[in-house]
VMD Tcl script that builds the backbone (N, CA, C; Angstrom):
set m [mol new atoms 528]
animate dup $m
set s [atomselect $m all]
$s set {name element resname resid chain x y z} {
  {N N MET 1 A -130.252 -58.336 -7.962}
  {CA C MET 1 A -130.291 -56.915 -8.408}
  {C C MET 1 A -129.240 -56.006 -7.737}
  {N N SER 2 A -128.523 -55.244 -8.407}
  {CA C SER 2 A -127.504 -54.460 -7.879}
  {C C SER 2 A -128.172 -53.097 -7.363}
  {N N GLU 3 A -127.434 -52.335 -6.606}
  {CA C GLU 3 A -127.985 -51.157 -5.990}
  {C C GLU 3 A -128.235 -50.068 -7.067}
  {N N PHE 4 A -127.726 -50.274 -8.331}
  {CA C PHE 4 A -127.939 -49.297 -9.390}
  {C C PHE 4 A -129.161 -49.788 -10.318}
  {N N ASP 5 A -129.679 -50.960 -10.007}
  {CA C ASP 5 A -130.905 -51.372 -10.807}
  {C C ASP 5 A -132.138 -50.886 -10.141}
  {N N VAL 6 A -132.724 -49.823 -10.710}
  {CA C VAL 6 A -133.938 -49.239 -10.118}
  {C C VAL 6 A -134.925 -49.095 -11.312}
  {N N ASN 7 A -136.122 -49.097 -10.965}
  {CA C ASN 7 A -137.164 -48.945 -11.986}
  {C C ASN 7 A -137.564 -47.458 -12.042}
  {N N ASP 8 A -138.321 -47.077 -13.107}
  {CA C ASP 8 A -138.686 -45.657 -13.307}
  {C C ASP 8 A -139.536 -45.225 -12.145}
  {N N ARG 9 A -140.328 -46.077 -11.602}
  {CA C ARG 9 A -141.308 -45.626 -10.582}
  {C C ARG 9 A -140.500 -45.172 -9.261}
  {N N GLU 10 A -139.509 -45.906 -9.098}
  {CA C GLU 10 A -138.568 -45.564 -7.835}
  {C C GLU 10 A -138.046 -44.167 -8.051}
  {N N LEU 11 A -137.631 -43.843 -9.200}
  {CA C LEU 11 A -136.934 -42.512 -9.472}
  {C C LEU 11 A -137.958 -41.458 -9.458}
  {N N ILE 12 A -139.216 -41.653 -9.982}
  {CA C ILE 12 A -140.216 -40.731 -9.826}
  {C C ILE 12 A -140.662 -40.432 -8.502}
  {N N ASP 13 A -140.741 -41.567 -7.643}
  {CA C ASP 13 A -141.168 -41.469 -6.270}
  {C C ASP 13 A -140.075 -41.008 -5.255}
  {N N HIS 14 A -138.815 -40.689 -5.775}
  {CA C HIS 14 A -137.791 -40.262 -4.941}
  {C C HIS 14 A -138.098 -38.892 -4.336}
  {N N PRO 15 A -137.759 -38.619 -3.054}
  {CA C PRO 15 A -138.108 -37.207 -2.600}
  {C C PRO 15 A -137.472 -36.077 -3.415}
  {N N ALA 16 A -136.465 -36.220 -4.021}
  {CA C ALA 16 A -135.756 -35.196 -4.752}
  {C C ALA 16 A -136.648 -34.894 -6.058}
  {N N SER 17 A -137.489 -35.820 -6.526}
  {CA C SER 17 A -138.217 -35.478 -7.689}
  {C C SER 17 A -139.265 -34.451 -7.476}
  {N N ARG 18 A -139.522 -34.191 -6.122}
  {CA C ARG 18 A -140.569 -33.134 -5.792}
  {C C ARG 18 A -140.084 -31.682 -6.001}
  {N N PHE 19 A -138.726 -31.550 -5.930}
  {CA C PHE 19 A -138.268 -30.182 -5.954}
  {C C PHE 19 A -137.071 -29.987 -6.966}
  {N N LEU 20 A -136.324 -31.061 -7.270}
  {CA C LEU 20 A -135.175 -30.778 -8.072}
  {C C LEU 20 A -135.412 -30.285 -9.537}
  {N N GLY 21 A -136.475 -30.781 -10.155}
  {CA C GLY 21 A -136.809 -30.282 -11.486}
  {C C GLY 21 A -137.206 -28.867 -11.428}
  {N N ARG 22 A -137.895 -28.512 -10.458}
  {CA C ARG 22 A -138.373 -27.038 -10.278}
  {C C ARG 22 A -137.170 -26.091 -10.103}
  {N N GLU 23 A -136.218 -26.593 -9.197}
  {CA C GLU 23 A -134.983 -25.898 -8.967}
  {C C GLU 23 A -134.231 -25.677 -10.186}
  {N N PHE 24 A -134.063 -26.776 -10.894}
  {CA C PHE 24 A -133.292 -26.670 -12.094}
  {C C PHE 24 A -133.910 -25.814 -13.142}
  {N N LEU 25 A -135.203 -25.762 -13.222}
  {CA C LEU 25 A -135.883 -24.853 -14.275}
  {C C LEU 25 A -135.582 -23.304 -13.849}
  {N N ILE 26 A -135.881 -23.200 -12.513}
  {CA C ILE 26 A -135.530 -21.750 -12.069}
  {C C ILE 26 A -134.163 -21.309 -12.366}
  {N N TRP 27 A -133.137 -22.263 -11.918}
  {CA C TRP 27 A -131.764 -21.945 -12.042}
  {C C TRP 27 A -131.507 -21.677 -13.595}
  {N N THR 28 A -132.142 -22.525 -14.567}
  {CA C THR 28 A -131.914 -22.340 -15.901}
  {C C THR 28 A -132.392 -21.103 -16.462}
  {N N TRP 29 A -133.532 -20.602 -15.905}
  {CA C TRP 29 A -134.065 -19.331 -16.342}
  {C C TRP 29 A -133.115 -18.215 -15.914}
  {N N TRP 30 A -132.664 -18.307 -14.581}
  {CA C TRP 30 A -131.759 -17.270 -14.044}
  {C C TRP 30 A -130.483 -17.282 -14.820}
  {N N ALA 31 A -129.913 -18.572 -15.014}
  {CA C ALA 31 A -128.479 -18.613 -15.733}
  {C C ALA 31 A -128.782 -18.100 -17.196}
  {N N SER 32 A -129.789 -18.230 -17.687}
  {CA C SER 32 A -129.999 -17.872 -19.193}
  {C C SER 32 A -130.013 -16.293 -19.260}
  {N N GLU 33 A -130.287 -15.736 -18.198}
  {CA C GLU 33 A -130.222 -14.173 -18.272}
  {C C GLU 33 A -128.944 -13.640 -17.628}
  {N N GLN 34 A -127.967 -14.452 -17.405}
  {CA C GLN 34 A -126.634 -14.088 -16.840}
  {C C GLN 34 A -125.719 -14.337 -18.251}
  {N N ASN 35 A -124.795 -13.527 -18.304}
  {CA C ASN 35 A -123.861 -13.699 -19.445}
  {C C ASN 35 A -124.433 -13.939 -20.801}
  {N N PHE 36 A -125.602 -13.220 -21.051}
  {CA C PHE 36 A -126.420 -13.360 -22.358}
  {C C PHE 36 A -126.710 -14.829 -22.617}
  {N N GLY 37 A -126.867 -15.699 -21.625}
  {CA C GLY 37 A -127.317 -17.033 -21.806}
  {C C GLY 37 A -126.267 -17.916 -22.400}
  {N N LYS 38 A -124.959 -17.695 -22.131}
  {CA C LYS 38 A -123.891 -18.464 -22.683}
  {C C LYS 38 A -123.266 -19.178 -21.533}
  {N N LEU 39 A -122.969 -20.350 -21.703}
  {CA C LEU 39 A -122.176 -21.157 -20.889}
  {C C LEU 39 A -121.196 -22.089 -21.622}
  {N N GLU 40 A -120.004 -22.261 -21.027}
  {CA C GLU 40 A -119.027 -23.279 -21.543}
  {C C GLU 40 A -119.393 -24.601 -20.908}
  {N N LEU 41 A -119.897 -25.529 -21.898}
  {CA C LEU 41 A -120.239 -26.920 -21.379}
  {C C LEU 41 A -119.394 -27.876 -22.126}
  {N N ALA 42 A -118.586 -28.604 -21.365}
  {CA C ALA 42 A -117.815 -29.693 -21.902}
  {C C ALA 42 A -118.770 -30.785 -22.321}
  {N N PRO 43 A -118.452 -31.488 -23.464}
  {CA C PRO 43 A -117.478 -31.258 -24.422}
  {C C PRO 43 A -117.985 -30.327 -25.586}
  {N N PHE 44 A -119.072 -29.602 -25.360}
  {CA C PHE 44 A -119.758 -28.964 -26.555}
  {C C PHE 44 A -119.177 -27.559 -26.790}
  {N N GLY 45 A -118.388 -26.954 -25.843}
  {CA C GLY 45 A -117.891 -25.690 -26.144}
  {C C GLY 45 A -118.894 -24.725 -25.629}
  {N N GLU 46 A -119.015 -23.446 -26.237}
  {CA C GLU 46 A -119.955 -22.412 -25.880}
  {C C GLU 46 A -121.376 -22.840 -26.313}
  {N N VAL 47 A -122.234 -22.682 -25.445}
  {CA C VAL 47 A -123.589 -23.122 -25.688}
  {C C VAL 47 A -124.567 -21.893 -25.330}
  {N N ASP 48 A -125.369 -21.507 -26.190}
  {CA C ASP 48 A -126.467 -20.437 -25.847}
  {C C ASP 48 A -127.685 -21.255 -25.352}
  {N N PHE 49 A -128.475 -20.814 -24.406}
  {CA C PHE 49 A -129.591 -21.232 -23.926}
  {C C PHE 49 A -130.588 -20.247 -23.463}
  {N N TRP 50 A -131.878 -20.496 -23.499}
  {CA C TRP 50 A -132.829 -19.360 -23.108}
  {C C TRP 50 A -134.192 -20.224 -22.874}
  {N N ILE 51 A -134.988 -19.570 -22.178}
  {CA C ILE 51 A -136.374 -19.913 -22.125}
  {C C ILE 51 A -137.110 -19.415 -23.383}
  {N N ASP 52 A -137.707 -20.242 -24.146}
  {CA C ASP 52 A -138.135 -20.009 -25.421}
  {C C ASP 52 A -139.614 -19.373 -25.323}
  {N N ASP 53 A -140.586 -20.064 -25.945}
  {CA C ASP 53 A -141.901 -19.408 -26.260}
  {C C ASP 53 A -142.950 -19.910 -25.200}
  {N N ARG 54 A -142.565 -20.674 -24.067}
  {CA C ARG 54 A -143.521 -21.102 -23.226}
  {C C ARG 54 A -143.043 -21.339 -21.902}
  {N N ILE 55 A -143.746 -20.875 -20.694}
  {CA C ILE 55 A -143.280 -21.251 -19.454}
  {C C ILE 55 A -144.651 -21.362 -18.560}
  {N N VAL 56 A -144.690 -22.516 -17.787}
  {CA C VAL 56 A -145.864 -22.792 -17.073}
  {C C VAL 56 A -145.459 -22.620 -15.581}
  {N N PHE 57 A -146.301 -21.913 -14.860}
  {CA C PHE 57 A -146.122 -21.781 -13.426}
  {C C PHE 57 A -147.204 -22.530 -12.710}
  {N N ARG 58 A -146.914 -22.857 -11.447}
  {CA C ARG 58 A -147.932 -23.608 -10.705}
  {C C ARG 58 A -147.811 -23.421 -9.257}
  {N N THR 59 A -148.846 -23.304 -8.567}
  {CA C THR 59 A -148.828 -23.083 -7.036}
  {C C THR 59 A -148.697 -24.432 -6.532}
  {N N PRO 60 A -148.178 -24.589 -5.256}
  {CA C PRO 60 A -148.029 -25.915 -4.609}
  {C C PRO 60 A -149.460 -26.285 -4.023}
  {N N GLY 61 A -149.583 -27.533 -3.543}
  {CA C GLY 61 A -150.762 -27.797 -2.817}
  {C C GLY 61 A -151.695 -28.879 -3.747}
  {N N GLU 62 A -152.716 -29.261 -3.036}
  {CA C GLU 62 A -153.589 -30.324 -3.613}
  {C C GLU 62 A -154.420 -29.720 -4.806}
  {N N GLN 63 A -154.763 -28.443 -4.730}
  {CA C GLN 63 A -155.554 -27.915 -5.891}
  {C C GLN 63 A -154.662 -26.704 -6.564}
  {N N PRO 64 A -153.746 -27.080 -7.256}
  {CA C PRO 64 A -152.776 -26.083 -7.771}
  {C C PRO 64 A -153.510 -25.158 -8.881}
  {N N GLN 65 A -152.968 -24.020 -8.952}
  {CA C GLN 65 A -153.416 -23.143 -10.084}
  {C C GLN 65 A -152.199 -22.882 -10.887}
  {N N THR 66 A -152.506 -22.846 -12.171}
  {CA C THR 66 A -151.349 -22.669 -13.219}
  {C C THR 66 A -151.546 -21.405 -13.918}
  {N N SER 67 A -150.376 -20.928 -14.383}
  {CA C SER 67 A -150.321 -19.800 -15.284}
  {C C SER 67 A -149.560 -20.210 -16.410}
  {N N ASP 68 A -150.008 -20.330 -17.701}
  {CA C ASP 68 A -149.418 -20.765 -18.728}
  {C C ASP 68 A -149.179 -19.695 -19.702}
  {N N LEU 69 A -147.934 -19.121 -19.803}
  {CA C LEU 69 A -147.573 -18.080 -20.624}
  {C C LEU 69 A -146.882 -18.601 -21.854}
  {N N LYS 70 A -147.404 -18.029 -22.979}
  {CA C LYS 70 A -146.974 -18.581 -24.323}
  {C C LYS 70 A -146.650 -17.367 -25.158}
  {N N GLY 71 A -145.811 -17.616 -26.257}
  {CA C GLY 71 A -145.591 -16.747 -27.263}
  {C C GLY 71 A -144.565 -15.711 -26.969}
  {N N GLY 72 A -143.849 -15.252 -28.084}
  {CA C GLY 72 A -142.719 -14.379 -27.937}
  {C C GLY 72 A -141.680 -14.879 -26.913}
  {N N ALA 73 A -141.406 -14.034 -25.961}
  {CA C ALA 73 A -140.544 -14.341 -24.889}
  {C C ALA 73 A -141.185 -14.056 -23.491}
  {N N PRO 74 A -142.018 -15.086 -23.127}
  {CA C PRO 74 A -142.812 -14.967 -21.961}
  {C C PRO 74 A -142.023 -14.867 -20.770}
  {N N ALA 75 A -140.813 -15.321 -20.582}
  {CA C ALA 75 A -139.969 -15.269 -19.495}
  {C C ALA 75 A -139.577 -13.886 -19.195}
  {N N THR 76 A -139.643 -12.985 -20.134}
  {CA C THR 76 A -139.216 -11.592 -19.988}
  {C C THR 76 A -140.290 -10.642 -19.508}
  {N N THR 77 A -141.505 -11.258 -19.303}
  {CA C THR 77 A -142.740 -10.423 -19.042}
  {C C THR 77 A -142.792 -10.111 -17.474}
  {N N ALA 78 A -143.466 -9.211 -17.128}
  {CA C ALA 78 A -143.748 -8.803 -15.684}
  {C C ALA 78 A -144.564 -9.883 -15.137}
  {N N GLU 79 A -145.553 -10.534 -15.941}
  {CA C GLU 79 A -146.379 -11.540 -15.424}
  {C C GLU 79 A -145.532 -12.701 -14.919}
  {N N ALA 80 A -144.481 -13.064 -15.670}
  {CA C ALA 80 A -143.683 -14.170 -15.296}
  {C C ALA 80 A -142.994 -13.924 -13.892}
  {N N ARG 81 A -142.427 -12.699 -13.808}
  {CA C ARG 81 A -141.687 -12.358 -12.460}
  {C C ARG 81 A -142.825 -12.281 -11.352}
  {N N THR 82 A -143.899 -11.781 -11.643}
  {CA C THR 82 A -144.999 -11.749 -10.614}
  {C C THR 82 A -145.369 -13.088 -10.165}
  {N N ALA 83 A -145.554 -14.018 -11.085}
  {CA C ALA 83 A -145.781 -15.425 -10.718}
  {C C ALA 83 A -144.786 -15.993 -9.773}
  {N N MET 84 A -143.443 -15.687 -9.977}
  {CA C MET 84 A -142.420 -16.201 -9.138}
  {C C MET 84 A -142.500 -15.537 -7.739}
  {N N MET 85 A -142.711 -14.278 -7.749}
  {CA C MET 85 A -142.765 -13.505 -6.461}
  {C C MET 85 A -144.026 -13.877 -5.649}
  {N N ALA 86 A -145.016 -14.362 -6.321}
  {CA C ALA 86 A -146.246 -14.719 -5.618}
  {C C ALA 86 A -146.151 -16.268 -5.087}
  {N N GLY 87 A -144.901 -16.898 -5.274}
  {CA C GLY 87 A -144.781 -18.284 -4.775}
  {C C GLY 87 A -145.048 -19.332 -5.750}
  {N N LYS 88 A -145.316 -19.070 -6.967}
  {CA C LYS 88 A -145.464 -20.162 -7.948}
  {C C LYS 88 A -144.136 -20.693 -8.365}
  {N N THR 89 A -144.071 -21.871 -8.786}
  {CA C THR 89 A -142.812 -22.484 -9.304}
  {C C THR 89 A -142.966 -22.789 -10.804}
  {N N ILE 90 A -141.847 -23.051 -11.425}
  {CA C ILE 90 A -142.022 -23.401 -12.828}
  {C C ILE 90 A -142.329 -24.892 -12.902}
  {N N ASP 91 A -143.449 -25.179 -13.614}
  {CA C ASP 91 A -143.825 -26.553 -13.777}
  {C C ASP 91 A -143.387 -27.198 -15.165}
  {N N ALA 92 A -143.240 -26.182 -16.132}
  {CA C ALA 92 A -142.680 -26.708 -17.399}
  {C C ALA 92 A -142.202 -25.429 -18.201}
  {N N ALA 93 A -141.198 -25.646 -19.082}
  {CA C ALA 93 A -140.728 -24.516 -19.905}
  {C C ALA 93 A -140.226 -25.099 -21.154}
  {N N ARG 94 A -140.341 -24.364 -22.149}
  {CA C ARG 94 A -139.751 -24.715 -23.483}
  {C C ARG 94 A -138.435 -24.009 -23.585}
  {N N LEU 95 A -137.276 -24.718 -23.823}
  {CA C LEU 95 A -135.932 -24.286 -23.795}
  {C C LEU 95 A -135.524 -24.235 -25.239}
  {N N GLY 96 A -134.654 -23.244 -25.464}
  {CA C GLY 96 A -133.913 -23.221 -26.759}
  {C C GLY 96 A -132.423 -23.371 -26.473}
  {N N LEU 97 A -131.797 -24.213 -27.256}
  {CA C LEU 97 A -130.347 -24.459 -27.120}
  {C C LEU 97 A -129.718 -24.234 -28.429}
  {N N ARG 98 A -128.384 -23.631 -28.437}
  {CA C ARG 98 A -127.771 -23.421 -29.679}
  {C C ARG 98 A -126.399 -23.757 -29.361}
  {N N VAL 99 A -125.754 -24.574 -30.246}
  {CA C VAL 99 A -124.309 -24.808 -30.273}
  {C C VAL 99 A -123.915 -24.856 -31.665}
  {N N LYS 100 A -122.894 -24.211 -31.795}
  {CA C LYS 100 A -122.332 -23.861 -33.170}
  {C C LYS 100 A -123.387 -23.186 -33.973}
  {N N GLU 101 A -123.787 -23.807 -35.036}
  {CA C GLU 101 A -124.923 -23.264 -35.928}
  {C C GLU 101 A -126.177 -24.052 -35.711}
  {N N ARG 102 A -126.152 -25.031 -34.752}
  {CA C ARG 102 A -127.251 -25.988 -34.718}
  {C C ARG 102 A -128.121 -25.383 -33.606}
  {N N GLU 103 A -129.616 -25.386 -33.831}
  {CA C GLU 103 A -130.471 -24.797 -32.749}
  {C C GLU 103 A -131.469 -25.867 -32.555}
  {N N TYR 104 A -131.763 -26.082 -31.214}
  {CA C TYR 104 A -132.697 -27.094 -30.757}
  {C C TYR 104 A -133.759 -26.380 -29.940}
  {N N SER 105 A -134.926 -27.038 -29.790}
  {CA C SER 105 A -135.966 -26.577 -28.950}
  {C C SER 105 A -136.652 -27.869 -28.270}
  {N N LEU 106 A -136.869 -27.742 -27.007}
  {CA C LEU 106 A -137.484 -28.796 -26.332}
  {C C LEU 106 A -138.367 -28.292 -25.165}
  {N N GLU 107 A -139.271 -29.175 -24.650}
  {CA C GLU 107 A -139.916 -28.777 -23.471}
  {C C GLU 107 A -139.491 -29.723 -22.371}
  {N N LEU 108 A -139.205 -29.132 -21.214}
  {CA C LEU 108 A -138.774 -29.732 -19.967}
  {C C LEU 108 A -139.825 -29.550 -18.934}
  {N N ARG 109 A -140.373 -30.760 -18.462}
  {CA C ARG 109 A -141.316 -30.651 -17.355}
  {C C ARG 109 A -140.565 -30.910 -15.968}
  {N N ALA 110 A -140.932 -30.092 -15.080}
  {CA C ALA 110 A -140.256 -30.212 -13.758}
  {C C ALA 110 A -140.456 -31.635 -13.033}
  {N N GLU 111 A -141.652 -32.064 -13.074}
  {CA C GLU 111 A -141.888 -33.440 -12.474}
  {C C GLU 111 A -141.146 -34.527 -13.140}
  {N N GLY 112 A -140.172 -35.064 -12.640}
  {CA C GLY 112 A -139.390 -36.182 -13.190}
  {C C GLY 112 A -138.541 -35.744 -14.266}
  {N N LEU 113 A -138.284 -34.305 -14.443}
  {CA C LEU 113 A -137.426 -33.845 -15.468}
  {C C LEU 113 A -137.788 -34.464 -16.799}
  {N N GLU 114 A -138.934 -34.561 -17.158}
  {CA C GLU 114 A -139.460 -35.234 -18.380}
  {C C GLU 114 A -139.071 -34.185 -19.621}
  {N N LEU 115 A -138.594 -34.869 -20.650}
  {CA C LEU 115 A -138.252 -34.112 -21.826}
  {C C LEU 115 A -139.348 -34.467 -22.836}
  {N N ALA 116 A -139.810 -33.382 -23.533}
  {CA C ALA 116 A -140.952 -33.553 -24.462}
  {C C ALA 116 A -140.677 -32.712 -25.672}
  {N N GLY 117 A -141.193 -33.081 -26.760}
  {CA C GLY 117 A -141.348 -32.128 -27.985}
  {C C GLY 117 A -139.951 -31.638 -28.487}
  {N N LEU 118 A -138.955 -32.500 -28.454}
  {CA C LEU 118 A -137.621 -32.139 -28.957}
  {C C LEU 118 A -137.627 -31.896 -30.487}
  {N N LYS 119 A -137.131 -30.736 -30.818}
  {CA C LYS 119 A -137.071 -30.278 -32.253}
  {C C LYS 119 A -135.580 -30.134 -32.578}
  {N N VAL 120 A -135.138 -30.887 -33.589}
  {CA C VAL 120 A -133.740 -30.769 -33.978}
  {C C VAL 120 A -133.568 -29.961 -35.297}
  {N N PRO 121 A -132.461 -29.505 -35.650}
  {CA C PRO 121 A -132.294 -28.853 -36.918}
  {C C PRO 121 A -132.582 -29.778 -38.122}
  {N N ALA 122 A -132.964 -29.161 -39.243}
  {CA C ALA 122 A -133.376 -29.900 -40.366}
  {C C ALA 122 A -132.205 -30.730 -40.826}
  {N N GLU 123 A -132.539 -31.917 -41.371}
  {CA C GLU 123 A -131.490 -32.755 -41.887}
  {C C GLU 123 A -131.089 -32.213 -43.267}
  {N N CYS 124 A -129.784 -32.390 -43.523}
  {CA C CYS 124 A -129.233 -31.946 -44.735}
  {C C CYS 124 A -128.430 -33.132 -45.548}
  {N N LYS 125 A -128.350 -34.248 -44.932}
  {CA C LYS 125 A -127.561 -35.335 -45.577}
  {C C LYS 125 A -128.505 -35.983 -46.709}
  {N N ASP 126 A -127.953 -36.630 -47.719}
  {CA C ASP 126 A -128.596 -37.288 -48.719}
  {C C ASP 126 A -128.504 -38.817 -48.241}
  {N N GLY 127 A -129.499 -39.640 -48.729}
  {CA C GLY 127 A -129.491 -41.010 -48.393}
  {C C GLY 127 A -130.062 -41.292 -47.096}
  {N N GLU 128 A -130.807 -42.400 -47.158}
  {CA C GLU 128 A -131.636 -42.870 -45.907}
  {C C GLU 128 A -130.714 -43.076 -44.714}
  {N N ASP 129 A -129.629 -43.763 -44.856}
  {CA C ASP 129 A -128.693 -44.149 -43.708}
  {C C ASP 129 A -128.051 -42.843 -43.260}
  {N N GLU 130 A -127.553 -42.106 -44.173}
  {CA C GLU 130 A -126.976 -40.788 -43.693}
  {C C GLU 130 A -127.887 -39.900 -42.889}
  {N N ARG 131 A -129.154 -39.756 -43.305}
  {CA C ARG 131 A -130.196 -38.991 -42.564}
  {C C ARG 131 A -130.453 -39.578 -41.225}
  {N N LEU 132 A -130.484 -40.933 -41.191}
  {CA C LEU 132 A -130.750 -41.572 -39.904}
  {C C LEU 132 A -129.538 -41.360 -38.893}
  {N N TYR 133 A -128.371 -41.490 -39.397}
  {CA C TYR 133 A -127.216 -41.251 -38.468}
  {C C TYR 133 A -127.042 -39.748 -38.054}
  {N N GLU 134 A -127.323 -38.850 -39.063}
  {CA C GLU 134 A -127.362 -37.456 -38.677}
  {C C GLU 134 A -128.516 -37.094 -37.628}
  {N N ARG 135 A -129.630 -37.698 -37.783}
  {CA C ARG 135 A -130.598 -37.487 -36.755}
  {C C ARG 135 A -130.250 -38.075 -35.417}
  {N N MET 136 A -129.544 -39.207 -35.422}
  {CA C MET 136 A -129.218 -39.819 -34.080}
  {C C MET 136 A -128.133 -38.953 -33.548}
  {N N PHE 137 A -127.223 -38.367 -34.251}
  {CA C PHE 137 A -126.349 -37.371 -33.819}
  {C C PHE 137 A -126.864 -36.196 -33.083}
  {N N LEU 138 A -127.896 -35.639 -33.876}
  {CA C LEU 138 A -128.531 -34.421 -33.387}
  {C C LEU 138 A -129.297 -34.654 -32.029}
  {N N LEU 139 A -130.070 -35.904 -31.957}
  {CA C LEU 139 A -130.692 -36.214 -30.837}
  {C C LEU 139 A -129.702 -36.437 -29.620}
  {N N GLU 140 A -128.606 -37.082 -29.877}
  {CA C GLU 140 A -127.577 -37.246 -28.787}
  {C C GLU 140 A -127.026 -36.014 -28.372}
  {N N GLU 141 A -126.764 -35.086 -29.305}
  {CA C GLU 141 A -126.185 -33.754 -28.986}
  {C C GLU 141 A -127.103 -32.876 -28.116}
  {N N ALA 142 A -128.410 -32.890 -28.381}
  {CA C ALA 142 A -129.263 -32.181 -27.769}
  {C C ALA 142 A -129.532 -32.674 -26.315}
  {N N THR 143 A -129.557 -34.013 -26.187}
  {CA C THR 143 A -129.725 -34.565 -24.882}
  {C C THR 143 A -128.382 -34.475 -24.040}
  {N N GLY 144 A -127.320 -34.459 -24.794}
  {CA C GLY 144 A -125.978 -34.327 -24.097}
  {C C GLY 144 A -125.919 -32.882 -23.585}
  {N N ILE 145 A -126.210 -31.850 -24.196}
  {CA C ILE 145 A -126.304 -30.463 -23.848}
  {C C ILE 145 A -127.116 -30.359 -22.698}
  {N N LEU 146 A -128.282 -30.893 -22.706}
  {CA C LEU 146 A -129.258 -30.760 -21.485}
  {C C LEU 146 A -128.593 -31.439 -20.302}
  {N N ASP 147 A -128.021 -32.576 -20.483}
  {CA C ASP 147 A -127.369 -33.199 -19.394}
  {C C ASP 147 A -126.166 -32.487 -18.821}
  {N N ALA 148 A -125.348 -31.854 -19.658}
  {CA C ALA 148 A -124.265 -30.922 -19.263}
  {C C ALA 148 A -124.778 -29.730 -18.551}
  {N N LEU 149 A -125.924 -29.221 -18.912}
  {CA C LEU 149 A -126.595 -28.110 -18.316}
  {C C LEU 149 A -127.004 -28.473 -16.883}
  {N N PHE 150 A -127.548 -29.774 -16.845}
  {CA C PHE 150 A -127.980 -30.314 -15.431}
  {C C PHE 150 A -126.738 -30.464 -14.535}
  {N N VAL 151 A -125.676 -30.963 -15.111}
  {CA C VAL 151 A -124.392 -31.096 -14.395}
  {C C VAL 151 A -123.930 -29.838 -13.744}
  {N N LYS 152 A -124.006 -28.758 -14.683}
  {CA C LYS 152 A -123.577 -27.437 -14.231}
  {C C LYS 152 A -124.420 -27.013 -13.023}
  {N N PHE 153 A -125.755 -27.173 -13.218}
  {CA C PHE 153 A -126.628 -26.844 -12.077}
  {C C PHE 153 A -126.359 -27.600 -10.813}
  {N N CYS 154 A -126.039 -28.785 -10.923}
  {CA C CYS 154 A -125.684 -29.693 -9.776}
  {C C CYS 154 A -124.429 -29.179 -9.018}
  {N N GLU 155 A -123.502 -28.805 -9.923}
  {CA C GLU 155 A -122.188 -28.191 -9.379}
  {C C GLU 155 A -122.518 -26.899 -8.566}
  {N N ASP 156 A -123.349 -26.142 -9.125}
  {CA C ASP 156 A -123.843 -24.836 -8.445}
  {C C ASP 156 A -124.560 -25.252 -7.141}
  {N N ARG 157 A -125.514 -26.009 -7.337}
  {CA C ARG 157 A -126.448 -26.521 -6.243}
  {C C ARG 157 A -125.813 -27.144 -5.046}
  {N N LEU 158 A -124.772 -27.954 -5.283}
  {CA C LEU 158 A -124.107 -28.709 -4.252}
  {C C LEU 158 A -122.755 -27.982 -3.883}
  {N N GLY 159 A -122.363 -27.001 -4.596}
  {CA C GLY 159 A -121.144 -26.280 -4.284}
  {C C GLY 159 A -121.188 -25.510 -3.070}
  {N N PRO 160 A -120.072 -24.999 -2.521}
  {CA C PRO 160 A -120.022 -24.261 -1.258}
  {C C PRO 160 A -120.678 -22.847 -1.372}
  {N N ASP 161 A -120.724 -22.281 -2.628}
  {CA C ASP 161 A -121.364 -21.070 -2.719}
  {C C ASP 161 A -122.764 -20.947 -2.961}
  {N N TRP 162 A -123.441 -21.999 -2.869}
  {CA C TRP 162 A -124.947 -22.052 -3.182}
  {C C TRP 162 A -125.715 -21.028 -2.169}
  {N N ASP 163 A -125.480 -21.308 -0.970}
  {CA C ASP 163 A -126.226 -20.507 0.066}
  {C C ASP 163 A -125.769 -19.112 0.163}
  {N N SER 164 A -124.488 -18.841 -0.048}
  {CA C SER 164 A -123.813 -17.478 0.173}
  {C C SER 164 A -123.876 -16.567 -1.048}
  {N N VAL 165 A -123.803 -17.305 -2.184}
  {CA C VAL 165 A -123.675 -16.501 -3.395}
  {C C VAL 165 A -124.767 -16.734 -4.492}
  {N N VAL 166 A -125.044 -17.942 -4.878}
  {CA C VAL 166 A -125.882 -18.239 -5.854}
  {C C VAL 166 A -127.300 -17.936 -5.566}
  {N N LEU 167 A -127.752 -18.523 -4.466}
  {CA C LEU 167 A -129.168 -18.459 -3.987}
  {C C LEU 167 A -129.493 -16.974 -3.706}
  {N N PRO 168 A -128.688 -16.201 -3.080}
  {CA C PRO 168 A -129.012 -14.785 -2.922}
  {C C PRO 168 A -129.099 -14.063 -4.329}
  {N N ALA 169 A -128.224 -14.443 -5.202}
  {CA C ALA 169 A -128.317 -13.748 -6.525}
  {C C ALA 169 A -129.550 -14.090 -7.146}
  {N N ILE 170 A -130.053 -15.333 -7.041}
  {CA C ILE 170 A -131.318 -15.778 -7.708}
  {C C ILE 170 A -132.553 -15.056 -7.018}
  {N N ARG 171 A -132.469 -14.948 -5.678}
  {CA C ARG 171 A -133.578 -14.226 -4.979}
  {C C ARG 171 A -133.645 -12.764 -5.433}
  {N N GLU 172 A -132.374 -12.186 -5.516}
  {CA C GLU 172 A -132.446 -10.731 -5.919}
  {C C GLU 172 A -132.889 -10.572 -7.434}
  {N N TRP 173 A -132.569 -11.476 -8.263}
  {CA C TRP 173 A -133.022 -11.614 -9.596}
  {C C TRP 173 A -134.585 -11.583 -9.764}
  {N N VAL 174 A -135.159 -12.536 -8.921}
  {CA C VAL 174 A -136.541 -12.721 -8.888}
  {C C VAL 174 A -137.176 -11.432 -8.444}
  {N N GLY 175 A -136.702 -10.893 -7.423}
  {CA C GLY 175 A -137.241 -9.659 -6.884}
  {C C GLY 175 A -137.002 -8.308 -7.714}
  {N N GLY 176 A -136.059 -8.535 -8.628}
  {CA C GLY 176 A -135.735 -7.291 -9.432}
  {C C GLY 176 A -136.511 -7.194 -10.699}
}
mol reanalyze $m
mol bondsrecalc $m
mol representation Tube
mol addrep $m
């Protein structure tokens, strides 16, 4: 077994799995409110992203309390900001992604960065094989955009400006 052969249980049990997904979701929410939720993500070009119609907050500890905000744009509500200021973290969120004219919707869960409920644009090709290939392309594009967004987060998180620029900006945004 090489050092790169790990099973899913080892990845889920990794210490980073306890905070990385939550930090990524907070960063994604914050970044979606900067520059109108647009980022240049290679190789996709300009991508729009936002917290869609659901965001779930959770308190830490053995008996967590959750707040499940749904409908409209729950991330823009005072209740969402209050949850963050009260020490709750994001447990899950429905994200919207748009590249060119294609729009995707998916739920991302913080624990293990689990992807669920991916919705892709309607198929428009004729023929069974063409629809299959188009669907494969759309699934690959959506997961590729999510991967590129995570890479951008990692660049920020591990970059020299995290503690002095990015983290203070996020804290100010939460408090504002």
